[in-house]
N, C-alpha and C positions, 0 to 999 in steps of 0.2 A: 819055249822052255822058260819056266819061271825062275828068276834069280832074286826073289824078294829078299830085302835086307833093310836095315835102318837107313834113312836118308839124311845124311849130314846137311845141315842148314845151308841153303844156297848152292848146293852142288848137284850136278846132273848124275843120277844113278840109273843105270840100265836095269830095269826090273824084269823084262822078258824080251825074247826075240822069237821070230818064226812067223809063218803065214804072210811072208812078204814085207815084214816091218818090225818095229820095235816099240816097246812101252818104256818111256823114259820119264821119270818123275810124274807118273800117272797119266801122261799124254801119249796117245798112239801116233807114231810116225810111220807112214807108208814109204816103202822103198829104202834105199841106202841112205846112210846118214854120216855126218861128221859130228862127233861128240867131244866137247871141251868141258872142263869142270863147271863152267858157268853158262853154257849155251849148247843147243843142238841145232844143226842146220841140215837141210836136205842136201844130198850129194848125188849128182847126176852120173852115177856109175852103175851099170847093170851087171857087169861081169869082171872078174879079176883080170882078164886080158885087156881091159880098158884102162888099167892103172897106168898113170904117167906122172911125170913131174908137174905138168900143168894141172892135172886133176886134183893135186894136193897143195896147190898154191896157198889156200887159206890157212893151212897148218903152219907153213913157214912164216906167214905174215901175222900170225896170232900174237896178241899182247894180253897177258905176259907170254914170253917166249915158251914154246913147248919144248920139254926136255926129251920126252919119249912119245913116239907115235906107235900105237898098236893098230895093225891093219888086219881086219877080218876079211878073208878072201872068199867067203861063201861057205858052202857045206863041206868043202875040202880045202886043205892048204894048197896054195898055188905059188909057184916060184915067180917072184917079182923081178922084172928086168934089172940087171946089175947097175945100169945107169941111174935108176931111181934110187937104189940103195946108196950108191956113191954120192949122189947129190945130197941126200939127207945127212950122211956122214960129214960132208964138206960144210954144212951149215950148223953142225953141232947138235943134231937131233938123232937120238937112238931110234932105230927103225926095226920093229919086231913084227913078223908076219906069222899068222896062224889062221885056223878056221874061225868063222865068225863067232861061234859059241865060246871058244876059248878066249877070243879077243874081248868079248863082253865081260867075262869073268875077270880077266887080267886088268882091263880098264878099271873096273869097280874096286879091285884091291889096291891098285896104284893110286887112284883118286882118293880112296879112303885113307891112304898113308900120306895124303897131302902132297903128292908128287905133281909136277907140271906135265900132265899127260893129256893126250888126245887120242881118240879112236876114229879110224876110218873104217866103217862097217858096211859090207855088202850084204843086202837083205837075203834071207833064206826063207 
């Protein structure tokens, strides 16, 4: 799906998703990704059932500190284990879960508002 919009200077914008990956700032990323306003990293998660505190350690360690983590769980929303939600609450990060398409759009809006946001996106 195409999400084309203006690209704020120096910011990672998710332009499209599907076919097993993402187009971010003109570059194709195969598989799941972690997206921060200034960088995109491969993420070794294939399914929402694989989500854990350990799989998201880069988000907690990010500098500057992430305020909001938007998690895209694939084609459908998936309930994340309560222990993961509690962990993020305990470290002061708002944790929002939705399907990957909605997560891509939400990340772009929050990033465009200059929020300290990250997205953990499972490829569809």
